[in-house]
N, C-alpha and C positions, 0 to 999 in steps of 0.2 A: 538919429538911426532912423530909416527910410521906411516910412507906414508902407502898409499894405493899401491897396486897390479894392471897393466893392467889390467886385469879382475872387478878390482872390482869399479876402476876410468872408464871403462866403461857403464857399471850395473849402476854407480851413475847417471853419465850422462843421459843416456839411460830414467829411471826417470824421473832425471829435465826438460829434455826438454820434457817429455808431461806431468809435471805442468805443462811448462812454455805455452805449446799449450794452456792445461786448460784454464791456465790463460787472454793470449789473446782471445780466442774466449767471457770468461767472460766480460772481457773491449768491444766489443765491440754489447754484450748481453743489456751488462746495455745501450752503447749508443741507440741504437734501441731502448729500454722503455724508455729514454726519449726522441727522437724522437717521442712514439708517444703521448705527453705533449703538441708539437707544435702548434693541433689545439686548445688547449686551452687560454692560451699565448701568443705564439710562443715561437721562440727557445730562449733567450735572461736572462726570467727566471727561466726556465731550466738551463742553464749555472749559474745564483745565486746562486742558490737549493746546486747541487753539489757541487760547489769550498765552503761554508757557513758551508756544513755537514763535508767537509772534512779535512778545515778548524779544527770545535771543535776536532775530533778526535784527529788532529796532534798538535795541545794546549794539548789535555789532556796527550798525553804520549809526547812531549818536552819538552812542560814548561818552552821556552825560557828566560832567565834571559833578554829582553831585557836592563832595564838602564844596565844593568849592559857593556854592546858591543861599543865596538869604532864604528867607519865611515867604517873603515877598512874590519868589519866582517860584515857591515849592506848592503853598497851598490849593492854586488850580486843578494842580496835576495829580495830589490829592483824592481833589475833588472829581476828578474828571477819573481816576482808579476805583472811585465807587460807585459814581455813572455806568464802568464797562463792569463791572458787577455781579448789580443790579439790571441794568441791559441784557446782559448775557441769560446770563440764567433765567432770567425771567422768559426770553426771545424765548429757547431752546425747550423750555418748563411746559410754556405753550405751546411749540409746534408741538411737540410732544403726544399733547392731549386733545388739539383742536387740527391740527393739518397746519402744512405749509401757510401757504396760501390765505388763509387766515389770521393765524397768526401774527403773520408780518402788514394785512394791512390793519389789521387793531394796534398794532405797535408804531405804524405812520401816525397813526395820532400825536403823536410827540413832539415831530420837528411843524406838523400843522397847528397846535398849540401854539409852540416859537415863532410861524410865522406872523396868526393870528393874531398872538400880545402884542406884534411886535408891530402893529397897527394899528389907527384908531380911527377909523371908517364907521359908517354907521352899517355901509356892507357888510362884514365883518361879521356884527350877530347874527348875519342871513346863515352865513358862511358857515356858521358854529354853530348853525340849528341844522342844516343839513349836512353836514358831519356827525350829530345825531344820530337823523335818519339816518345815515348807512349806518353805525354802528349798531341801532336798531335790526335793522334788513339782515344785517351778517351775522348776531346774534342770534332776535327774537323768531326766525324765524327756523332753527335750528331745533327740530324735540329731540329732548334727551341733551344739550349742548350741556358739556362740564365746565361745571363756574367758576373754578378752581383756575382750568386754562385761560376761561375771559379775563378774569383777575391777575394774572400772571402776564396772562398780555400786555394788559394796561398797565401795569409797571413797568414792563420793559417800555412805554412810553413815554411815561415819567425818566427813568432810564435813556433814555436816547434822548430828549428834550433834557435832560443837563450833559447826554454830553453834548451836543451843540454848539451851547452856552460857554462850556469850560474846556472845550478843546479849543474851540477864541482864543477864547483868554493864555491860555495856556499857552502855546504858540507866537502869542507875541511878548511875553513873558522867558520864553526861553528860548535861542537858536535852533531851528531849524525840526527837526525829530525829538531834539533832547526832552519836549516833558511826554508827547507820547510815550518813548521809551519810559522814560519812569511809570506814567499810569500805567502801561502794563505790566511791566515790572509785576507793582505792587498790585493787582490784583489778580496775579498767575499767583503769587502768591499767597494769597486767600484764597483762590481754590485748588492750589497744589493739593493740602491733604483730603479733598474731595476726590483724587486721583490715585494720591499714594493708597485710602483705605478700600475704591472701586480692584486696584491692582490687585492687590494682597488677598483677594478675596475671589481673582478669576485663571483659571488654570491657561499657560507657558500661551497655547495658541490663540483664545484668547484673550490674551492681554496685548498681542503684538496684532491682532484684530482690532485692533480699539485704538492703540498708537496708532494705527497705520492710516484708519481712517479720517482721527483725528489730526493729522500733521495736513491729511488730504486737505480737511474742509479752511483750517486755517492759512492755505496757499492758498486755496482757491475765494475762499467772502469777506477774510484781512491783507496777505499781503497783496496778491496782483490789480483786486477795485481798486485799495490806496494807492498806490502804484499808477493805476489809469485815472481817477480821479484826480491827482497832482497835474495828469500830464494836459488833460481836454480844460482842467482851468484855468490852463496857460494859455487857452485858443480860442477860445470859446467863450462870448457871455454868457455871469452868473444866470442869467436867467433865460437863459433857454436853458442852461447846467437842473434849474431844479424845477422847470417844469418836466424837461424829462426826464427826472426822480419822482416824476409822479406816476410812471409807469410801474415803479417796484412793484407793488401788493399783484397785478401784471400776470408779472414775471415767476411772483413769486406762485403764481396758481397755477401758470403753463407747468413750470417743473413739476409741482407737486404732482400734478396729474401724470406725468409724463414718467419721472424717476417713481419715484410714491404711490404711483394711485391712485391720489387724491384726487378726489371733483368736487366740483362748488352746485351749491342747486341756483335758479335761476335767481331766485332772492338773494341768492349771498353776493351770486357773480353783479347783482346793481348798487349791491352795498359798495362792493370791494369799487365801479364804475364810481360812484356818488362820493367817496372818501377819495378816489385820485382827483378828481376832476376839480372837487373846494381846494388842493393842497394849490391843487398848479391857477386856479385862481387867486387864491390868495399868496401866491408868487411872482404872479402876473405886478397886483393890488402893489405891493409890497415894492416893488421897481418903480411903475409910475410916480409912487406919493413918493420915491428918493434922487427921484428926475432935475428936480430944480436943484437941487445939492450936487452931482454930479454925473458925469456922461457915462458914468460906470453902472451896472443897475449896484445894488449893496442889495444884497441877500437878506435871509431872516437871520442868518446867525450872529453880523456885524449890528440887523437893526435889535435882535434881545438887552446887547449892553447896552443898548441906552432906557431901556423901559428898564432892566436889574440898577441901572443907576450905579453900573460894572464902572472904577473909577479908570479917568485917562490916564498916560505914559508916556513916560520916554525913551524906553525897551528899539531896539531898530526891530520892524514889523518882520514878521517869519513865515512863512508857508502852515496854515493848520491841518489837522486831518481832515481828510475831505466830507463833506458831509451826506450824506442822502446810500447809501451803503446800507442796507438790510443790516446786515448783518456781520459785526465788527469781531 
């Protein structure tokens, strides 16, 4: 197969980077649309609709033969499902109480924690302190901030960290998108009772509005961003992909301001910039530390397997769910 020359590769990366930013923006717009449904029935039913619609789409595409799978293949998908439930319920609960920009920025501590845990540099301690400083700026400068919202955002960060690790492992042990399809199906079954209970207490018009907004949120926040991320990862270095993902909190703040009328103060913006910058530096450092082993950047997802001592295996490698989408 002929290789691309440097100008062609640079042009391809530029177009892929633009596409990635568009996908990230789409994800945040979807989250904002989902947030407009909160007054109807709260955040949890919106999560149930998003996960359910995405699960149907993934099942149609992947068609996982669950009856032929072994436990060794299935258990990462089960843990991934638990991570999805924790991540999405916590994030949307935090968005309902804190606003989109603040909630997404705090949730971004999840992938940042994975990146820092995957590296063994003394500078990582400095980055961790800087990230903590960003959290203080985000939360400690807001009078009357909802403490439950902060806790939910941090739980969402924990869920996102689990999503990063176990989506990689599930993607390697199951071909194609089968692990994702199984995880989304189980996650949607966990939240289905919440949706049913909500629909039973709504009028027909409100129920249709809730379902419509939830489906739109699922398409914009899950299906389109995942398709875009899978495309751009084939055309750009993962190092660049990880750095661009650091713009997610800023995009969330912008969308929250434009669509939801949510604004951030100067200190909050400073905290957002600090956390995003720390994440970008952590991704770059992780890439340099792996440079001697392989010419291609190895991102924090792969490094996390080393940290957690996840076993090696002989299953054929497959594409995991791309990481970095703030709302899945």
